N, C-alpha and C positions, 0 to 999 in steps of 0.2 A: 504494500500500500504506500509506504513512504517512498519506495523506489520509483513507483509509477507517478505519484503525485507529491513531489517533494515540497516541504513547507515553504522553501524559498520561492517557489513558483506561484504561491497564493498571492493575488494582488492585494496591495494595501487599500484602505478606504480612499485615499487620494487617487490611486491608480484606477480603482473602480469608477469613481466619479469622472475622471478624465476620459476613460474608455466610452462611457455613455454619452458624454458631450461629443466625442469624436464620431460615434455612431449616428447621433442626431445630425451632425454636420454633414455626413456623407449622404443621409437620406434626403435632406433638404436641398442639397446641391444637384440632385437629379432633376432632369428636364427643366432647367432654368431658361426662361425666355425674358430677355430684357436688354436695355441699351448699354453699349460699351462706355458711354459717357459717365455712367455711375462708377464703373471700375476706375476710370481715369481720375475722377475726383477723389476717390478713396485713396488711391496710391499717391496722388499729389499731397494729400494731407499727412500721411504717415512718413513720407520721404522729405518733408520740409526740413531744411537745415536750421540750426539755432534753436532758440526757445520757442515752444509752441504751447502756450498756456491753455489754449482752448480745445475743447472736444468737438468733433464733427458729429452732428446729430442726423441720423438717417430717419426720415419722417415718411409715414405712409399709413393709409387706412388698413384695418385688419384684413388680411388675405391679399394684400397688394403685392406680396413677393419680397418684403423686406428681409425676412429671415433667409430666403433662398439667395438673395443678393449678398448678404453678409457671409453666409456659409461659403459661397463660391469665392468671394474676396479673400477670406481667411485661408482657404486652400491655396490660392495663388500666392499669397504672401508667404506662407510656410514653405512653398517650393522655391521661391525666388531668393529668399534671404535666410539662410540657415543660422547666421550668427545672432539674429534678433530673436528674443523670446516672444512668441505670440501666444497670449492667453485669451481664448475665446470662451466666454461664459454665456450659454444660451439659457436665459431665465425661463423657467417653465419646462425645460427639457428633461429634468430629472426630479426625483423626489426631494432632493435637497436644494435645488438650484434657486428657488424663489425665496429662501430664507436669507435675509441680509447678513446675519452673523456668519452663517456657514459659507456664503458666497465670498465674503471678505477673507475668511480663514482659508478657504481653498486657494484664493489668489496669492496670499502670503506664502502658503506651503509650496505652491508651484514655483514661486520666485526662489524660495530657500532651496528647494531640491535642484533646480536648474543650475544655480551657481554654487551649490554645496555650502550653503550658509546655515548657521545654527539658529533654529527657531524654537528652542526648548522653552524660552520664556514667553511664548505666545499666550496672550490672555485667553481665558475660557469664557468670559462674559462679554456681552455686546459692547458695553462702554469701553472696555479695555481694548478690544479688537479695533473699534472705530478710532481710538486714540493712536494705536500703533500703525494703522494702515498707511497714512501719509509717509511715515518714516520708511516703510518697506518699499513704497513706490520710489522714493528718492534713492534708496539703495539700489534698486533695479536700474534706475536711470544712469547710475555711475558705472554700471557693468559694461563690458564690451558688447556692442550690438544694441544695447538698450532693450526697452520693452514696448510692445504694442498690446494694449488692453482693449478688447472688444466685448461690450456688454449688449447683448441682443434682448429686445423686449423689456426695456427698463420699466415700462408701465406695469409689468406683472410682478414686480417685487412685492413680497408679502408684508403689508404693514403690520400684520399681527405678530410677525417675528420680533418686533420691537418690544412687545409686551408693555410694561409700564416704565420702560427705561427712558422714554423721552425722545429717542431717536426714531423718527418716522421715515422709512425708506424713501417714499416719494418726495420728501422735502429736501433730499440731497445733503442733509447735515453730515453725512458720513463721507462725502466726496470732497477732496481738496478743492479750494477755489481756483488754484492754478496747478497744472501738471508740472512736475519737476522736469528739469532738463534731461533729455534722453527717453522720456515717456510720451507715447502717443495714445490718445483715447478716442475710440469710436463707440457711440451708443446709438441704438435704434429704439423708437417708441411710436406709439399711436398718438394722434391728436387727443387731447384730454388733459387730465390732471397733471400727469408727469411732465408733459410739454409745457403747460402753463407755469409750473414751478421752475423749469429750466429757463424759460424766458424772463421770469421775475428775478431769479437768483444768479443766473449765468447769461446775461443778455448778450455777451460777446460771442457766445457759441454759434458758429454758422450751422445752417441746416441744409440738407439735401433731400428734396422731396422725390419720392418714387411715384412716377406718373402711372395712371391706369394703362392697361395694355392697348396699343393701337390696333386697328383692324388687321394690319399685316401681321402683327405679333400674335394675335388671337388665331389667325389662320395657320401660322407656323406651329403654334402649340397643338392645334387639332391634328395637323399632319404628323408631327412627331409622336403624338399619342397613338395614332393609328399604326405607325410603323412599329412601335414598341409593344402594342397590345394585340396586333393583328385584327383589330376591329375596323371595318371599312365603313365609310359613309359616302353617300352620293353627293354630287356637287350641290344639289339643293339642300340637303341636310347640313352640309358644312356651312352653307350660307346662313341658314337659320341659327346655327350655333354661334357663328361669328357676329351676326348682326344684332343679337340680343344685347340690350344695354348692360345688363348685369354681367355679361361675359367679359367685360373689361377688367373685372376682378379675377385674378388668376385662380384663387381658391374656388370661386363659384364655377368657373369653366371646368376646372379639373374634377370637381366633385360630380358635375353632370356627366362628364366623360366616363368617370369610373362607374357611375350608376348604369350608363348605357353599355358599358363593357360586359356587365353581368346579366343584361337583359337578353333573353334568349329568342324572342319572337321577332324575326326580321320583318314580317308583314305588319306588325303593330309598332314598329320603331318610330314612325312619324308621329303617331299619337303619343307615345311615351316622351319623345323629345319636347313636344308641345306642352305636356303636363309639367315637366320639370321647369321649363322656361317660364311658366306662370309665376314662379317664385319671384318676389320683388326684393329679396334680401338673402344673404347667406344663411342666417338662422331659419328663415322660411323654407329654404331649400333643404336643410337638414331635417326639418319637420316632415317634409315629403319623404325623405329617406326613411325616417322612423315609421311613417305610415306604410310604406312599401314593406318594411320588415315585419310589421304586425300582420299584414295581409298574407305575406309569404309563409310565415312560421306559426302564427297563432291561429289564424282563420282556417288554415289547412289542417290543424290538429297536430302539427309536428311537436309543439311545446304547449303547455297550458297557457291560457289567457293571462296576460299581465307579465309574462316572462321578459319580453323585450324591454318594457318600461322599468322593471325591477333591476334588470342587468345594468342598464345605463345609469339608473339612479344610484345604485350601489357604487359604481365606479366614480360617479360624480362626488358623493359624500365621503369617499375613502380619503385617508390622509395622504397616502403615497401611491395609490393605485392598488389593484387586486390581481393576484395571479390566476391563471386558468383553473388550477385545482381548487383554489378558494371559492371562485365563482360557481364551479360545478357542485361543490359541497353545500354552499349556502342555498342555491337555487334548486338543488336536487335534480340536476341534469345529468344525463348520460353523455359520454363522449360523442356518440353518434348524433345526439341532439345539438351539442355544442358546436361541432365542427362547421356545419353550414352557416350558423349565425356568425361565428368568428370570421369565416371567409368573406361573408357579406360586409363586415365591418373592417376588413383588413386595412383599407386605406384611411380609415377614420380613427383608428387606434394606433398607439405607439407603445412598444414594450420597453420599459426602462428597467433594466436588470431583472427581467422576468415579470414585472408588474405592469399591468395594462392600464393606460390612462388615455385621455383624449388627445388627438393630434393637434387640435386647434381650439382656441377659445370660443370661436363661433359655435362649435358643436356643444361645448359646455352650456352656452346660452340657450341653445335649442333644447337640450335635455332639461334644463331648469324650467323653461317655459311650458314644456309639455308634461313633465312628470313631477316637478318639485315646487310648483308655485305656491302650494299650501305649506305653511310652516309645520303643521302637524305631520304631513307626509315626510318631510325632511327629518324631523325628529324621530319618526318611527324607523327610518333607515339607519340613523345613527345608533339607535337602540339595538337594532338587529345585528349590526356589526360589533357593537360592544358585547352583546351576548355571545356572539360567535367566538371572538378572541378571548373572552373570559373563560368560556368552556375549554378552549384550547390550552389556556394556562393551567386550569384545574387538571386536565388530562395529563399534561406534561409533568405536573407535580406528583400526581399519583403514580405515574410510570417510574419516576425517579425513586420514589419510596419503595416501589415493588422491586426495583433492581438493587435495593439495599446499598445505595450510594454511600460511600464513607462520609462521615460528618466532616464539616469544615476543618476540625482540628487535626484530622488524619492526613490531610493533603499537604503537599509540599510546594504547590504552585503559589507564587507570590505576584502581586501587581508589580508593574515595571517601575513605578515610582509612587511616592506617597500622595501625590495630588491626583493621579489618574489610576484607573483600573482597566486592565485588559480583560474585558468581560468575556471575550470569545474563548478564553482558555481557563476560566475561573470556575471552580466547583460550585460556589455559592450561586452562580448565575446559570447553572446548567438547565434549569427548568424554564428559562425565559429565552426564547429565540428572538431574533431581530424583528420578525413580523409582529409578534405580540407587543414588543416595545414600540414599534412604529404606530400601531393602530389602537391598542386597547386604551391607553390613557387619553388619547385624542377623542375617541368616541364617548368615553365616560364623561368627559368635560362637555362635549357637544350635546349630549343627551341629558345634561344637568344631574348626573349621578355623582354629586360632589363627595358624598360620604364614602362611596365605593372607591372613587378616585383617590381620596386621601389614604384609604387603607392600602390600595395597590401600590402607590408610589413610595410609601414608607416601608413596605415589606422589603426584607433584605435582598432577595433576588432582583426585583425590579429597581430598587434604589441604586444598587451598585452597577447595574447595567446602564441606567440613566446617567450615572456619574462619569461614564466614559466620554471622551471628547466628542464623539459622534452625536451624542444626545444631550449634552449638558445644557445647551441653550433651551431645549424643550423642558428640561427639569426645572430650570429657573422660572419658566413661564407657568407651569402647572403649580409650582410652589406658591407663587404670588397670587394665583387665583384661589388658593385654599387657605389663606391666612386665618380666616375665621375658624378653621378646624384645628388650629394649633399643631400643624404637622411636625414641627420640630420636637415636640414632646413625645409623639408616637415614634419618631425616628430614634430618639435617645433610648427609649425602652427597647426597641427592636434590636439595635446594634449592641447594646450592653448585654443582651440576652442571647447573643449569637452562639456562645459556647457555655457549656456547663462549668461549674467551679473546678471540676477535675479534668482539666484540659490535657493532662499528660505533661511530659517533660521534654518533648522534642523542641529544640530551639527554633526550627523552621516553622513549626506549628504556632508557637507563640508569636513569632515574627509576623506571620500572616494575619493572625488575629489583631495584632497591634496596628498593622497597616490599614485594616478595615476601619478601626477606630479613628485613625488619623485622616483617612479619606472622608469619613462622615464628619469629622471635626472641621476639616478644611472647608467643606461645603457649608456647614453652619456658620463658619466665620465669614465666608463670602456673602451669606444672607444676613449678616450683622447679628446673629444669635450668639453673642460672644460667651455668655454663661454656659450654654450648651456645648459650644466648642471646647471651652476650658475643661468641662467635665469629662469629655471624651479623651482629650489629650492627657489628663491626669490618670484616667483609667489605663491608657496605653503605657504610660510611664510606670505605673504600678505593676502591670503585667510583666514588663520587661525587667523591672527591678526584682521581681520574684525569681527570675531566671539568672539573676546576678550578671546581667549583661552590662559591661562597662561602656559599651558604645551606644547605649540607649538613645541619648539625646541626638547623637549624630545620625542614627538610623531613622529616627522618628520625626525629627524636626530640624529643618534648616531655616534659621532665622532670616536668611537673606530672601526667602520666599514669602515671608509673612510680615505684615506691618502693624498688626494690632498690638499695642504696647502691653496691655495687661496679659494677653496670652503669651507674648514673647517672654515676659518676665517669669510667668508661671513655668514655661517649658525649660527655662535655663536655670532655674533655681531648685530643681528637684533631681 
């Protein structure tokens, strides 16, 4: 097993995130139709000599082809200049990409890895990352080749990621007023709030508007599609497709073409084209797609009534998307029932690390309008997913007990450092896989099950999993939402009771237990619960003192990493 799948070949979280962005880039670069003048303007911007404090804003309506343009430009840039670090972050392309804190952290880690810089001191909270971000940009600008940073779909940054921190992504408080020397910035956005903020706060930023498709470009898109799909159209049918006003939107035209590709009746093709072209907007077109799917799969008896709506609604309310196996289990579908539905949605869904979500925001809008306009219905789907992942957590815990997993005291695995825990290799986290962490707390919060959420996030397996760098921002958010439930007191009781009084005498066992105490203590310190943090630090010191470890303070507490005076004094006087 280790020979065939060596540990060193397992991608890191940064590598996984990068690979999904690259996959998204490759998919959007396919079948691009647009003017060469856009690429000329983009290359002129990034190749300007001297200081360039402004970002270039790529502006266009949803579905206008901004992302395709950006993806093709990034590919060209990466091929033409190998010395320059090009970081392309496609907001909305992955489960993590719309979170401000995680986006900034990813950019910093990419910079650090490319130039082999030390980022051990990278902050784990949003305030800290926002404060450190300009310094890392300046560092990148001083390196050979410099940095080109591309942020696609700035309007999709999740304001909820800020929580109560005061940093609202759309207000650009996190972005330096001027780019450092050697750094070039390109952003794309829709007209709307994000653009208004840019024009208010960054009035010197130039814009490049992506124009609707011309008649010739529409015709070329239809011809290219026919060649790639082997779907032929008559001259009259091509003219109807090209002359439709909405066809100047690339997303609209390509969606119609994809629907026609799977339509099997040549004799009724004219009628079908006319039916789709009745739509006066992209969401209205997707509504017709859903209607077609309901007729094809539900009215024919292939699946029970309501399956199509439930499938799309579940994907909509999910935190990071849902896997095929999860959807099959929740909806009680066989693989034979699922396959034709999935193939019918193939061009409208995107798989992000095995999790299905919508390819475009217009589809999300259409799903909401057709299936989720009632708040009660949305709440019921959140409850359904909360129950599903809660049951999975309970099943995993029972299985672990049946396997008679050794208690935490008997393991020798230790976290990599006192401030973080490698939950993927940790015995205490064995019952909590990443999908449970991704979805369960989120849906408990969305379905207003606050008491259950408080119990879940303060349980040892979930808490230490959430303490890992991958999830720490979310833990902060849940914690702040639950202040009235005094989660710190529950956490204190949970952590202090992790081991029985008779822990044994293994030094590695005691060391692991102490590190758990310190991890929890550091988190409480970050949340300004200093009394609770002190209590855990003292418990850790006492445990190591029982083992007569002369290096206790050195192992458990590094005063350079902590700034709270009272705790510092406590840890260094015992």
